[in-house]
Backbone as a printed PyTorch tensor [residue, N CA C, xyz], in Angstrom:
tensor([[[ -14.7610, -120.7160,   36.5880],
         [ -15.0640, -119.4750,   37.0990],
         [ -14.4400, -118.2210,   35.8720]],

        [[ -14.5520, -117.5430,   36.2120],
         [ -13.9190, -116.4690,   35.1280],
         [ -12.9970, -115.5230,   36.2400]],

        [[ -11.7030, -115.5380,   35.9890],
         [ -11.3020, -114.4060,   36.6090],
         [ -11.4250, -112.5700,   36.9300]],

        [[ -10.9670, -112.4510,   38.3050],
         [ -11.4900, -110.9310,   38.1600],
         [ -11.4440, -110.2270,   37.1760]],

        [[ -11.6330, -109.0030,   37.1410],
         [ -10.2520, -107.8110,   36.5620],
         [  -9.5230, -107.4680,   37.7890]],

        [[  -8.5570, -106.8510,   36.5800],
         [  -7.8480, -105.9030,   37.5460],
         [  -7.5840, -104.6000,   36.3970]],

        [[  -7.8920, -104.0810,   37.3500],
         [  -6.7550, -102.6030,   36.4300],
         [  -5.6230, -102.9750,   37.0620]],

        [[  -4.5840, -103.0430,   36.2330],
         [  -2.7790, -102.7250,   36.4080],
         [  -2.9590, -100.9890,   36.8810]],

        [[  -1.8870, -101.1240,   37.8520],
         [  -1.1980, -100.1340,   37.7660],
         [  -0.7230,  -99.6080,   36.8210]],

        [[  -0.7290,  -99.8760,   35.0730],
         [  -0.5820,  -99.8340,   33.8330],
         [  -1.0810,  -98.9450,   33.2080]],

        [[  -2.0980,  -99.3480,   33.4060],
         [  -3.7000,  -99.3460,   33.0910],
         [  -4.1050,  -97.4650,   33.8310]],

        [[  -4.4110,  -97.4750,   34.8440],
         [  -4.6620,  -96.8490,   35.6900],
         [  -3.3750,  -95.2320,   35.0970]],

        [[  -2.3380,  -95.4720,   35.3210],
         [  -1.6450,  -94.6390,   35.1760],
         [  -1.5420,  -94.2750,   33.4330]],

        [[  -2.1570,  -95.0810,   32.3180],
         [  -2.4960,  -94.7720,   31.0360],
         [  -4.3200,  -93.6620,   31.5920]],

        [[  -4.8110,  -94.1540,   31.9990],
         [  -5.7470,  -93.0030,   32.2650],
         [  -5.5560,  -92.3950,   32.5990]],

        [[  -5.0010,  -91.9490,   34.0060],
         [  -4.0820,  -90.7570,   34.7830],
         [  -3.9820,  -89.1900,   32.7140]],

        [[  -2.6730,  -90.4110,   33.2760],
         [  -2.0120,  -89.3620,   31.6850],
         [  -3.0530,  -89.0990,   30.6560]],

        [[  -4.2540,  -90.0170,   29.9780],
         [  -5.2870,  -89.9030,   29.0730],
         [  -5.7690,  -87.6460,   29.8840]],

        [[  -6.3340,  -88.2100,   31.1350],
         [  -7.1330,  -87.6720,   31.8450],
         [  -6.3960,  -86.3110,   31.8140]],

        [[  -4.9660,  -86.0080,   31.8400],
         [  -3.8000,  -84.9070,   32.3420],
         [  -3.9750,  -84.3330,   31.0790]],

        [[  -4.1030,  -85.1860,   29.7720],
         [  -3.9760,  -84.5440,   28.5400],
         [  -4.9830,  -83.6990,   28.2990]],

        [[  -6.1810,  -84.4690,   28.3690],
         [  -7.4790,  -83.6670,   28.4450],
         [  -7.4680,  -82.4430,   29.5570]],

        [[  -7.5870,  -82.0850,   29.7570],
         [  -6.9290,  -81.1570,   30.7090],
         [  -8.2960,  -81.2560,   31.7160]],

        [[  -8.1520,  -82.4150,   32.7050],
         [  -8.7050,  -83.0740,   33.4440],
         [  -8.1970,  -83.4980,   35.0080]],

        [[  -8.0090,  -82.5620,   36.0390],
         [  -7.8040,  -82.6010,   37.2140],
         [  -8.6170,  -83.7480,   37.9810]],

        [[  -7.7060,  -85.1440,   38.7250],
         [  -8.5790,  -86.2960,   39.5110],
         [  -7.7890,  -86.4520,   40.3880]],

        [[  -8.4720,  -86.0720,   41.5750],
         [  -7.2960,  -86.7690,   42.7230],
         [  -7.7000,  -88.4870,   42.9060]],

        [[  -7.0830,  -89.1210,   43.4420],
         [  -7.2560,  -90.8380,   43.7610],
         [  -7.6470,  -90.8260,   45.1570]],

        [[  -8.3280,  -90.9680,   45.3900],
         [  -9.5310,  -91.9710,   46.4300],
         [  -9.6590,  -93.3000,   46.5390]],

        [[ -10.2860,  -93.9220,   47.6880],
         [  -9.9450,  -95.4230,   47.5180],
         [  -9.0380,  -95.8690,   47.5010]],

        [[  -8.9570,  -97.6970,   47.1200],
         [  -7.9830,  -98.7940,   47.2870],
         [  -6.5980,  -97.7870,   46.5110]],

        [[  -6.9200,  -97.2720,   45.7600],
         [  -6.0010,  -96.4710,   44.2470],
         [  -5.4190,  -94.9000,   45.2360]],

        [[  -6.0780,  -95.1130,   45.5060],
         [  -5.6360,  -93.7060,   46.7030],
         [  -4.8180,  -93.9600,   47.6340]],

        [[  -4.4690,  -95.3460,   48.5840],
         [  -4.1410,  -96.0140,   49.2280],
         [  -2.6380,  -96.3360,   48.8410]],

        [[  -2.8890,  -97.1780,   47.9410],
         [  -1.7360,  -98.0340,   47.3670],
         [  -1.2800,  -96.4810,   46.3330]],

        [[  -1.2700,  -95.2710,   46.4400],
         [  -1.0090,  -94.3570,   45.9930],
         [   0.1310,  -93.8090,   46.5240]],

        [[  -0.2050,  -93.1750,   48.0380],
         [   0.4390,  -92.6150,   49.5910],
         [   1.6130,  -93.9710,   49.5960]],

        [[   1.0120,  -95.3520,   49.6360],
         [   2.0190,  -95.7040,   50.1360],
         [   2.8010,  -95.7020,   49.1690]],

        [[   2.6870,  -95.4000,   47.9020],
         [   3.9920,  -95.8140,   46.8340],
         [   4.0700,  -97.5750,   46.2670]],

        [[   3.2370,  -98.4030,   46.4430],
         [   3.0220,  -99.3430,   45.8700],
         [   2.0590,  -99.7370,   46.1890]],

        [[   1.9290, -100.9290,   44.3930],
         [   0.8930, -101.3300,   44.3700],
         [   0.1970, -103.0570,   46.3220]],

        [[  -0.9350, -102.6570,   46.6540],
         [  -0.6020, -103.7510,   48.1070],
         [  -1.1910, -104.8660,   47.6810]],

        [[  -3.0900, -104.6100,   46.7270],
         [  -3.7840, -106.1190,   46.2560],
         [  -4.0030, -105.4340,   45.0300]],

        [[  -4.6400, -106.0800,   44.4890],
         [  -5.2570, -106.2070,   43.0710],
         [  -6.4330, -104.9810,   43.4810]],

        [[  -6.5680, -103.8460,   42.2780],
         [  -8.0310, -103.6070,   42.0790],
         [  -8.5470, -103.2910,   40.8310]],

        [[ -10.1170, -103.7320,   40.9870],
         [ -11.0240, -104.0700,   39.8940],
         [ -10.9220, -102.3640,   39.5640]],

        [[ -11.5300, -101.0910,   40.3640],
         [ -11.3200, -100.0970,   40.2610],
         [ -10.9570,  -99.2020,   40.5830]],

        [[ -11.3030,  -98.2780,   39.9110],
         [ -10.6190,  -96.5490,   40.5620],
         [ -11.6320,  -95.8420,   41.0440]],

        [[ -11.2580,  -94.7650,   42.0750],
         [ -12.2850,  -93.8790,   42.2590],
         [ -11.2010,  -92.6270,   42.3930]],

        [[ -12.3760,  -91.6970,   42.0540],
         [ -11.8200,  -90.4900,   41.2510],
         [ -12.6250,  -89.6390,   41.5640]],

        [[ -11.6340,  -88.5240,   42.1470],
         [ -12.4550,  -87.0240,   42.6510],
         [ -11.8710,  -86.1210,   41.4140]],

        [[ -12.8590,  -85.3370,   40.5360],
         [ -12.5900,  -84.3070,   39.6180],
         [ -14.1680,  -83.0350,   39.5050]],

        [[ -13.1230,  -81.9790,   39.6590],
         [ -14.1270,  -80.9190,   39.5330],
         [ -15.1220,  -81.7890,   38.2700]],

        [[ -17.1050,  -81.7200,   38.6150],
         [ -18.1010,  -81.0530,   38.4880],
         [ -17.6820,  -80.9470,   37.1640]],

        [[ -18.0560,  -79.5940,   36.7850],
         [ -18.1570,  -79.5910,   35.3260],
         [ -16.9040,  -79.9330,   34.1030]],

        [[ -16.0250,  -80.8080,   34.5330],
         [ -15.2790,  -81.8360,   33.3890],
         [ -15.7970,  -82.9800,   33.3520]],

        [[ -16.7780,  -83.2520,   33.9370],
         [ -17.5310,  -84.9430,   34.1390],
         [ -17.7180,  -84.6930,   32.4130]],

        [[ -18.4570,  -84.0750,   31.4770],
         [ -19.1410,  -84.6660,   30.7260],
         [ -17.6290,  -84.5660,   29.3450]],

        [[ -17.2240,  -84.3160,   29.3190],
         [ -15.4240,  -84.2310,   28.8310],
         [ -14.9810,  -86.0760,   29.4160]],

        [[ -14.7950,  -86.6390,   30.5470],
         [ -14.7720,  -87.7310,   31.2230],
         [ -15.4530,  -88.2730,   30.2650]],

        [[ -16.7850,  -88.6870,   30.6150],
         [ -17.2290,  -89.1450,   29.6920],
         [ -17.3170,  -89.8010,   29.0790]],

        [[ -17.4890,  -88.4830,   27.6960],
         [ -16.7490,  -88.9010,   26.0010],
         [ -15.5960,  -89.7790,   26.2450]],

        [[ -14.4390,  -88.9200,   26.6140],
         [ -13.5440,  -89.8190,   26.3720],
         [ -12.9500,  -91.1800,   26.6990]],

        [[ -13.7280,  -91.3400,   28.1580],
         [ -14.4160,  -92.7310,   28.3450],
         [ -14.9300,  -93.4890,   27.6970]],

        [[ -16.0690,  -92.9300,   27.3430],
         [ -16.9960,  -94.2920,   25.9990],
         [ -16.3470,  -94.3490,   24.7760]],

        [[ -15.3130,  -93.4680,   24.7270],
         [ -14.5760,  -93.4120,   23.2620],
         [ -13.8070,  -95.1350,   23.8910]],

        [[ -13.8680,  -95.0000,   24.7660],
         [ -12.9650,  -96.8770,   25.7320],
         [ -13.6870,  -97.3600,   25.8860]],

        [[ -15.0610,  -97.8590,   26.2060],
         [ -15.8460,  -99.1190,   25.5960],
         [ -16.3380,  -98.5620,   27.4740]],

        [[ -16.4570,  -97.2290,   28.0080],
         [ -17.0780,  -97.5520,   29.2730],
         [ -18.3460,  -97.0330,   29.0930]],

        [[ -19.7200,  -97.2130,   29.6840],
         [ -20.7270,  -96.9280,   30.0210],
         [ -21.0810,  -97.0260,   31.4650]],

        [[ -22.2930,  -95.9380,   31.7770],
         [ -22.8720,  -95.8630,   32.8090],
         [ -23.2690,  -97.0240,   33.7700]],

        [[ -23.0270,  -97.3310,   34.7310],
         [ -23.3220,  -98.6430,   35.4920],
         [ -24.3330,  -98.2390,   36.4350]],

        [[ -24.3380,  -97.6090,   37.4430],
         [ -25.0430,  -97.3470,   38.1720],
         [ -24.7630,  -96.0670,   38.6810]],

        [[ -26.1210,  -95.3280,   39.5610],
         [ -25.3870,  -94.2090,   40.2760],
         [ -25.8190,  -92.5260,   39.4480]],

        [[ -25.9500,  -91.5880,   39.7760],
         [ -26.4980,  -90.9570,   39.2770],
         [ -25.8520,  -89.3490,   38.5730]],

        [[ -25.0670,  -89.3830,   37.1720],
         [ -24.3660,  -88.2960,   36.9340],
         [ -24.8990,  -87.2680,   36.9260]],

        [[ -24.2080,  -86.3320,   37.4380],
         [ -22.8790,  -85.7110,   37.1100],
         [ -22.4960,  -85.5250,   38.4880]],

        [[ -22.7600,  -86.4420,   39.1500],
         [ -22.1170,  -86.1920,   41.1250],
         [ -21.8520,  -87.2330,   41.1660]],

        [[ -22.3920,  -88.2460,   41.3390],
         [ -21.9200,  -89.6810,   42.1240],
         [ -22.2330,  -90.6300,   41.2160]],

        [[ -21.4100,  -91.8080,   40.1780],
         [ -21.6640,  -92.6920,   39.3970],
         [ -20.5660,  -93.4320,   39.1430]],

        [[ -20.6230,  -95.0460,   38.7480],
         [ -20.0930,  -95.6410,   38.0050],
         [ -19.8950,  -96.0450,   36.0650]],

        [[ -18.5480,  -96.1250,   36.4940],
         [ -18.5650,  -95.8610,   34.5340],
         [ -17.7560,  -97.2510,   35.0740]],

        [[ -18.4120,  -98.3670,   33.5320],
         [ -18.1600,  -99.6080,   33.7420],
         [ -17.5020, -100.0340,   32.0780]],

        [[ -16.9280, -100.6220,   31.4870],
         [ -16.3910, -101.2340,   29.9950],
         [ -16.6300, -102.5190,   30.4270]],

        [[ -16.7020, -103.3210,   29.2210],
         [ -16.3380, -104.3760,   28.6220],
         [ -16.7940, -105.6470,   29.5200]],

        [[ -14.8890, -104.9690,   29.7330],
         [ -14.1130, -106.0720,   30.8290],
         [ -14.1920, -105.8280,   32.0800]],

        [[ -15.7230, -105.4410,   32.4400],
         [ -15.3970, -105.3450,   34.0950],
         [ -14.9310, -104.2010,   34.6740]],

        [[ -13.9820, -103.4440,   34.5490],
         [ -13.3350, -102.7010,   34.7550],
         [ -13.5210, -101.5380,   35.2250]],

        [[ -14.1590, -100.9860,   36.1240],
         [ -14.8020,  -99.5830,   36.3250],
         [ -14.1050,  -98.1880,   37.5990]],

        [[ -14.9850,  -97.1600,   36.5680],
         [ -14.0020,  -96.3620,   37.7680],
         [ -15.7720,  -95.5030,   38.5720]],

        [[ -15.2640,  -95.3010,   39.2480],
         [ -15.6920,  -94.8740,   40.6250],
         [ -15.7010,  -93.3700,   40.1020]],

        [[ -16.4820,  -92.0450,   40.1980],
         [ -16.5240,  -90.9050,   40.0590],
         [ -17.4660,  -90.2810,   41.1950]],

        [[ -16.0840,  -89.1410,   41.9950],
         [ -16.7070,  -88.4240,   42.9360],
         [ -16.7910,  -87.4240,   42.1720]],

        [[ -17.7080,  -86.2460,   41.8640],
         [ -17.2990,  -84.9040,   41.6220],
         [ -17.8690,  -84.2390,   42.3190]],

        [[ -17.1260,  -82.8730,   42.1830],
         [ -17.1660,  -81.8210,   43.2560],
         [ -17.4570,  -80.6260,   42.3520]],

        [[ -18.1070,  -79.5250,   43.2890],
         [ -17.9990,  -78.7520,   42.8700],
         [ -17.2850,  -77.9640,   43.6730]],

        [[ -16.3620,  -76.9550,   43.1240],
         [ -14.8560,  -76.0420,   44.2320],
         [ -15.8750,  -75.2320,   44.5570]],

        [[ -15.8600,  -74.6560,   45.7560],
         [ -16.0880,  -73.1350,   46.0760],
         [ -14.9820,  -72.4720,   46.6680]],

        [[ -14.8300,  -70.9270,   46.9910],
         [ -14.0960,  -69.9780,   47.4890],
         [ -12.9230,  -70.3270,   47.8030]],

        [[ -13.2750,  -71.2990,   49.3270],
         [ -11.6360,  -71.8050,   50.0110],
         [ -11.2490,  -73.0670,   49.7690]],

        [[ -11.4050,  -73.0060,   48.2400],
         [ -10.6770,  -74.4940,   47.7010],
         [ -11.3340,  -75.7690,   48.0560]],

        [[ -12.4330,  -76.0710,   48.7880],
         [ -13.3640,  -76.8290,   49.0380],
         [ -13.5920,  -77.8790,   47.7770]],

        [[ -14.2080,  -78.6790,   48.2380],
         [ -14.3560,  -79.7170,   46.9200],
         [ -16.4020,  -80.3940,   47.3540]],

        [[ -17.7610,  -79.7410,   47.1250],
         [ -18.1180,  -80.0370,   48.0050],
         [ -19.2720,  -81.5400,   46.8500]],

        [[ -19.1410,  -82.3610,   47.4780],
         [ -19.3740,  -83.6830,   46.1720],
         [ -20.9220,  -84.0650,   46.9780]],

        [[ -21.8980,  -84.2660,   45.7190],
         [ -23.6530,  -84.4140,   46.0210],
         [ -23.5050,  -86.0460,   46.4440]],

        [[ -23.4700,  -87.0430,   47.7490],
         [ -23.4420,  -88.5220,   47.1600],
         [ -25.3470,  -88.4410,   47.1010]],

        [[ -24.4880,  -90.4450,   47.0530],
         [ -25.4660,  -90.7310,   45.9900],
         [ -27.4200,  -90.2570,   46.5550]],

        [[ -27.1660,  -90.4980,   47.8710],
         [ -28.2790,  -89.8400,   49.1540],
         [ -28.2310,  -89.0480,   49.5590]],

        [[ -28.2100,  -88.3270,   48.7380],
         [ -28.5850,  -86.4420,   47.9600],
         [ -27.5380,  -85.7620,   49.0150]],

        [[ -26.4100,  -85.8800,   50.7140],
         [ -26.6730,  -85.1100,   51.1600],
         [ -25.0600,  -84.8890,   50.5860]],

        [[ -24.4050,  -83.6630,   51.6480],
         [ -23.1830,  -83.5780,   50.5710],
         [ -22.0170,  -83.7680,   51.1990]],

        [[ -20.9200,  -84.0640,   51.1570],
         [ -19.8660,  -84.6580,   52.0310],
         [ -18.2810,  -83.2510,   51.0710]],

        [[ -17.8580,  -83.1550,   51.9830],
         [ -16.7600,  -81.9290,   51.2880],
         [ -15.4730,  -82.1210,   51.8260]],

        [[ -14.5710,  -82.5040,   50.8800],
         [ -13.1310,  -82.8570,   50.8650],
         [ -12.3750,  -81.5640,   51.0170]],

        [[ -12.0000,  -81.1510,   51.4820],
         [ -11.0330,  -79.5480,   51.9750],
         [ -10.3310,  -79.1710,   51.1490]],

        [[  -9.9030,  -77.9770,   51.2530],
         [  -8.8950,  -78.2560,   49.9520],
         [  -8.0200,  -79.2050,   51.3420]],

        [[  -7.1700,  -79.6540,   52.3820],
         [  -6.3550,  -79.8320,   52.2910],
         [  -6.4540,  -81.5340,   52.4320]],

        [[  -7.5710,  -81.6240,   51.9390],
         [  -8.5410,  -83.2140,   52.0250],
         [  -7.2880,  -83.2810,   50.3380]],

        [[  -7.2450,  -82.9650,   49.3820],
         [  -7.1760,  -82.9030,   47.8980],
         [  -5.7570,  -82.8830,   48.0650]],

        [[  -4.8710,  -82.1970,   49.0780],
         [  -3.5430,  -82.1510,   48.9410],
         [  -2.3390,  -83.3550,   49.2050]],

        [[  -3.5960,  -85.1190,   48.9880],
         [  -2.0230,  -85.7380,   48.7870],
         [  -1.2670,  -85.8380,   47.1100]],

        [[   0.0320,  -86.3850,   47.8180],
         [   0.3840,  -86.4750,   47.0970],
         [   1.3070,  -88.6710,   47.0520]],

        [[   0.7720,  -88.9590,   45.7430],
         [   1.1400,  -90.2650,   45.4590],
         [   1.9370,  -90.1760,   44.6320]],

        [[   2.3300,  -91.3680,   43.9140],
         [   3.0050,  -92.6550,   43.2940],
         [   2.3530,  -94.3330,   42.4430]],

        [[   1.6490,  -93.5270,   41.1670],
         [   1.2220,  -95.2180,   40.2270],
         [   2.3510,  -95.2010,   39.5950]],

        [[   2.3420,  -96.7650,   39.4300],
         [   3.1980,  -96.8370,   38.0180],
         [   4.1580,  -95.8690,   37.6360]],

        [[   4.7080,  -95.7330,   39.1210],
         [   6.7140,  -95.0380,   39.3880],
         [   5.3970,  -92.5630,   38.3760]],

        [[   4.5800,  -93.4270,   38.2190],
         [   4.0520,  -91.6520,   37.9510],
         [   3.4890,  -90.6350,   38.9470]],

        [[   4.2210,  -89.4820,   39.4170],
         [   3.5080,  -89.4850,   40.8230],
         [   1.7030,  -88.9460,   40.2390]],

        [[   1.1540,  -88.5140,   41.4090],
         [  -0.2940,  -88.5470,   41.4900],
         [  -1.0160,  -87.8060,   42.6590]],

        [[  -2.3530,  -86.9010,   41.8020],
         [  -2.6410,  -86.3640,   43.5430],
         [  -3.4430,  -87.4820,   43.8810]],

        [[  -3.5130,  -86.9190,   45.2470],
         [  -4.6280,  -87.9530,   46.0280],
         [  -5.0850,  -87.5760,   47.7550]],

        [[  -6.0650,  -88.2170,   47.9230],
         [  -6.2010,  -87.5380,   48.9770],
         [  -5.2130,  -87.9580,   49.3030]],

        [[  -5.5400,  -86.9890,   51.4590],
         [  -4.3540,  -87.3240,   52.3830],
         [  -4.4930,  -88.8930,   53.1440]],

        [[  -3.3400,  -88.1780,   53.2410],
         [  -3.9840,  -90.3810,   54.5540],
         [  -4.8100,  -89.9370,   55.8070]],

        [[  -5.2100,  -88.9500,   56.0310],
         [  -6.6220,  -88.3380,   57.0460],
         [  -7.6030,  -88.5520,   56.4230]],

        [[  -7.7020,  -87.8510,   55.3440],
         [  -8.7050,  -88.1310,   54.3560],
         [  -9.3110,  -89.5350,   54.0110]],

        [[  -8.6520,  -90.0350,   54.2380],
         [  -8.7750,  -91.8080,   54.0950],
         [  -8.9640,  -92.1810,   54.7670]],

        [[  -8.9420,  -91.5710,   55.6620],
         [  -9.1850,  -92.2650,   57.2530],
         [ -10.4450,  -91.9420,   57.3490]],

        [[ -10.6810,  -90.7180,   57.6610],
         [ -12.2510,  -90.1220,   57.2450],
         [ -13.2510,  -90.8530,   56.1310]],

        [[ -13.0390,  -90.7470,   54.8940],
         [ -13.6200,  -91.5200,   53.9680],
         [ -14.2780,  -92.9540,   54.5330]],

        [[ -12.9460,  -93.3320,   54.7090],
         [ -13.6340,  -94.7330,   54.7000],
         [ -14.4650,  -94.8330,   55.8210]],

        [[ -13.8370,  -94.0650,   57.4550],
         [ -14.8210,  -94.4730,   58.7600],
         [ -16.1280,  -94.0170,   58.9680]],

        [[ -16.6950,  -93.7460,   57.8300],
         [ -18.1050,  -93.1790,   57.4940],
         [ -18.5410,  -93.2150,   56.5000]],

        [[ -20.0500,  -94.0160,   56.1160],
         [ -20.7350,  -94.5350,   54.8480],
         [ -20.9690,  -95.9210,   54.6180]],

        [[ -20.4830,  -96.1900,   55.2050],
         [ -20.2390,  -97.8260,   54.4920],
         [ -19.6260,  -98.8000,   56.0600]],

        [[ -20.0210,  -99.8320,   55.7300],
         [ -19.2560, -100.8860,   56.8230],
         [ -17.8340, -101.0820,   55.9720]],

        [[ -16.9130, -100.9210,   56.3480],
         [ -15.7510, -101.9740,   55.4990],
         [ -15.6660, -102.9520,   55.7960]],

        [[ -14.8530, -103.3560,   54.6620],
         [ -14.4980, -104.5970,   54.1690],
         [ -13.0510, -105.2710,   54.9120]],

        [[ -12.7220, -106.6610,   55.0150],
         [ -11.2770, -106.9520,   54.5230],
         [ -10.2060, -106.3590,   54.8370]],

        [[ -10.7500, -106.6560,   52.5420],
         [  -9.1030, -105.0710,   53.0810],
         [  -9.5220, -103.7670,   52.8410]],

        [[ -10.4170, -103.1680,   53.5000],
         [ -10.6610, -102.4150,   53.8320],
         [ -10.2620, -102.0260,   55.0800]],

        [[ -10.2740, -102.7530,   56.2960],
         [  -9.6540, -102.8290,   57.1680],
         [  -7.4750, -102.3580,   57.1300]],

        [[  -7.7910, -103.5320,   56.4040],
         [  -6.1410, -103.7910,   55.2900],
         [  -5.6200, -102.3560,   55.2270]],

        [[  -6.3510, -101.5920,   54.2620],
         [  -5.7430, -100.6600,   53.5740],
         [  -5.6660,  -99.6170,   54.0860]],

        [[  -5.8840,  -99.4790,   55.8570],
         [  -6.3490,  -98.4420,   56.6390],
         [  -5.1630,  -98.1870,   57.7780]],

        [[  -4.9170, -100.2870,   58.0370],
         [  -3.2690, -100.5810,   59.1950],
         [  -1.8810, -100.2420,   58.3190]],

        [[  -2.0060,  -99.5390,   57.0430],
         [  -1.4940,  -99.8170,   56.6140],
         [  -0.9820,  -97.9420,   56.0430]],

        [[  -2.2200,  -97.2160,   56.3480],
         [  -1.5580,  -96.3150,   56.4110],
         [  -1.6130,  -96.1330,   57.1810]],

        [[  -1.9930,  -96.4300,   58.6110],
         [  -1.5990,  -95.8190,   59.7600],
         [  -0.0890,  -96.6860,   60.2490]],

        [[  -0.2540,  -97.5370,   60.3250],
         [   1.5790,  -97.5530,   59.7180],
         [   2.2600,  -97.0010,   59.2820]],

        [[   2.1950,  -97.0740,   58.7810],
         [   3.2990,  -95.8550,   57.3920],
         [   3.1700,  -94.0710,   58.1120]],

        [[   2.0620,  -93.6340,   57.9580],
         [   1.6310,  -92.2580,   58.8370],
         [   1.4900,  -91.9050,   60.0960]],

        [[   1.5090,  -93.1720,   60.8680],
         [   1.4820,  -93.2480,   62.3210],
         [  -0.3150,  -92.7310,   62.7950]],

        [[  -1.3560,  -92.9120,   62.2550],
         [  -2.3130,  -92.2080,   62.2710],
         [  -2.6220,  -93.5110,   63.2190]],

        [[  -3.8140,  -93.0490,   63.8950],
         [  -4.5020,  -92.9640,   65.0940],
         [  -5.9650,  -93.5680,   63.8240]],

        [[  -6.3320,  -94.8490,   64.2630],
         [  -7.3310,  -94.8350,   63.0620],
         [  -9.0580,  -95.5540,   64.3480]],

        [[  -9.9860,  -94.5320,   63.8420],
         [ -11.2670,  -94.8120,   64.4150],
         [ -11.8510,  -95.8410,   65.0300]],

        [[ -12.6790,  -96.3840,   65.8050],
         [ -12.3440,  -97.8220,   66.3510],
         [ -13.3970,  -98.3160,   65.6960]],

        [[ -14.1600,  -98.2910,   63.9800],
         [ -14.5190,  -98.7120,   63.2160],
         [ -13.7610,  -98.7560,   62.0920]],

        [[ -12.4480,  -98.8060,   62.2480],
         [ -11.6740,  -99.7490,   61.5140],
         [ -10.8770, -100.2400,   62.1040]],

        [[ -10.9710,  -99.9840,   63.2500],
         [  -9.8580, -100.7440,   63.9990],
         [ -10.7420, -102.7160,   63.9560]],

        [[  -9.8720, -103.7220,   63.6630],
         [ -10.8480, -105.2980,   63.9950],
         [ -11.5360, -105.1750,   64.9060]],

        [[ -12.5650, -105.7900,   64.8440],
         [ -12.4030, -106.1060,   65.9970],
         [ -13.9880, -104.9440,   67.3370]],

        [[ -13.1880, -103.6020,   66.7010],
         [ -14.3330, -103.2170,   67.1940],
         [ -15.3120, -102.6020,   65.9620]],

        [[ -15.8090, -103.0500,   65.3460],
         [ -16.5950, -101.7520,   65.1840],
         [ -18.0290, -102.5910,   65.4910]]])
């Protein structure tokens, strides 16, 4: 059996540097977003979840296509997954910013999710590099709704709750879901 692909902290930092050079602001969400907030890698990741302005999606797709990434699923430009031949994935959550600074994300089910300006105020570290990410509180909200948590999600949320003294909703507590 072939080992699962892993996106290393170094590979992610390289992607983030590339996005920065290209003027594409991104915020980390999901597992890497949690690890950025914790300032350490707590588990292996095969993908990275990113939030970015929808206006930057064409350029993002262009620069990742040059690295072998193609659309694996979803519906560009709002919500889609890019994957390379090695199985690494970039899960894209593109937002349209409104006057308040909130980012409106059109999910695959057609509904809108709002990342408030405050939600986008997180800061973390990946591979020794400072990165933008969702706040710990926003991570909890994002993990609490929309899908059934897996073991890794429970662990991620427990680590955030412990580090940032957060109260987890029942659906993110083992045995309460």
